[in-house]
C-alpha positions, -999 to +999 in steps of 0.1 A: -145-042-097-116-050-075-097-019-086-127+003-076-129-011-041-092-009-037-092+028-046-119+036-020-101+021+010-077+039+032-040+033+031-041+020+067-068-005+059-050-018+028-017-019+047-033-039+076-049-063+051-014-072+038-001-075+074+023-046+070+033-022+097+039+014+087+077+008+090+076-023+068+056-005+041+080+025+043+110+002+039+095-014+008+089+021-007+122+035+005+103+063+024+103+074+060+078+059+084+063+093+091+054+097+054+033+065+056+017+076+088+007+108+072-010+089+043-028+064+066-061+083+068-062+091+030-080+069+005-058+054-021-075+075-048-064+107-029-027+098-031-007+116-058+000+094-089+038+086-086+034+073-051+000+056-059+016+036-087+042+023-063+017+016-036-009-004-056+012-035-064+023-038-028-011-032-013-027-055-038-002-083-029+015-087-062+049-092-045+036-126-034+036-138-070+074-138-070+079-160-039+091-195-050+073-225-035+039-209-030 
């Protein structure tokens, strides 16, 4: 169920939920900020697959699992 709701939200909404600016997300993905800004109004399910598979763990918060002491 969580995956379904994740796919129907916009990139901007998911990015803001993780407290990322466009620049911070672009840095994590090794992209230009303008590329993230172009994607902001798209839903996650509308993003092409190679990029979507990179976005999902970041926007889902999986990177937080690797931080020691939490």
